[in-house]
N, C-alpha and C positions, 0 to 999 in steps of 0.2 A: 500620483495615481488617483483616479477618480473613485469615490466611495462606492458608486454603483458597481464598478469592475470588481473591487475587493469583495463585495457582497456576492457577486455572481460566482467568484472563485470559491468563496467559503461554501456557498450552496452546492456547487459541483461536487466538492470533496466530502461534504456531509451526505449527499445522496450516494456518492461512490462508496463511502464507508458502510452505509446501510446495505448496499448490495453485496458488499464483501461479507458482511455478517450473515446475510441470508444464505450465502454459499453457492450462488449460481454464477459460474464462470462466464457464460454467454452473456448475461446481463452486465456483468462487470466490463466485458469487452465493449459494450455499447458506449462506454464512457471515452473510448479511444478512437483516434482517426488512424486508419491503416493505409499503407504500411507504418507501423510504429517504429520509432528509432530508439534503440537502446544505446546509451552511452556508458561503457563499462569502466570500472575502476582502473583498468590497465590502460585506458586511453583509446581502446578500440571502439568501433561503432558497428551496430548491426540493425538491419531492418528486419522486422518480424511481421509476418502475416496474421490475419485474425484467427485462423485455425490453430496455428502453432501457439499463439498468445493464450487461446482458451485452454490448450493442453497444459501450458505452464501454470496458469492460474488454478486449474483442477488439482494439479500436483501440489501447489502451495496450500490450497484449501484443505487437502487430505492431511497435510502435515499439521495445520492448525487443529483439525479434529483430533489427531493423535495427541496433540499437546493440551487438549481440552480448553482451547481458546473460547472464552464465553463472551468476550466483548473486545472491540477494537476501537481505540479512541485516536482520532486524527486531528491534530491541531495545526492550523496554518501558521507558521512561524515568521515567514517572510515572502513578500511578493516583489519582484523586480519587473517593472514594466519595460519590455524590450522595444516594443513599437506600438502603435495603435491597436494592433490586433494580436500581439503575442505577449505572454508573461512567463516568468520563471517563478514557480511557486515551491517553497520549501515547506514540508510537512514533517512533523514529529509524530510518528505512529507508536502507540503503546498498546501491546497485546496483554489482555488481562485473563486470568483463569480463576475459577473458584478456589478459595482457601478458607475453609470453614464456612462461616456465614457471610464473609465478605469476598471481594475479589482481590487477588494480588497480582502484581506485575510480573508477567513472564519475561518480557524484554521490551526494549524500545529502539527505534531506529529513525534516522532522518533520511527522507527521500525527496529528491527534487524532480519537479515535473515541468515540462514545457507545455503550456496551454495556449490554445489559439482559437479564434472565431472561426466557425465553419458555417455552411448553410444550414446545418442542424443544430447550431448553437455552439457553446463553448465545449471543446473536446481536448483531451490530452494527446499531444502529438509526439512527445518524446519523454524518456524517462532516464534520469541519471541513476544508474543502478548502484545499490549498496548491497554488498554480499551478505545476506542474512544467514547463510548456511552456518557460519561459526556460531552466531547467536542462537540458532535453532538447536544445534548439536548441544550447546552449553545448557540450554533450557531443558533438553531431554535428559542429560546427565544429572542435572540438579534434581529433576523430578524423580529419577530412578533412586538417587541417594536419599531423598526425602521419603520415598516409599519403603525403601529398605530399612531406613532408621525407624520408621513408624512400626515396622513389623518385628524389629529385633530389639 
């Protein structure tokens, strides 16, 4: 893989992470090419339009607010060059929330993205979904236990 391509992918996901932290689903959607293709854990595939995607991101952002996510750290862990214009990027996402004076890890997950060159630059074209619902539910339960323990 060319060093320039790797830098481009790192920059894309750095900017993407920043927009996610800002909490604007429409701006997050600007990093994608639509229809976006979701590849689910059960092997099924789904094409999603921009408006449906924005609604899904809004829902996720509201969940992050309820969980008091203060920072999102995204680390590109692997990039496979599929061809001259497409790559498969693996990212480890770590969600942090305040714990006293520091930040503590809420949870982390690895997600894979199909990225490709477009007329508008590098865009995310496909997303290999990881079901974060169980991790989010676990984080909510852990937060409730911690809050209950602090009161009792």
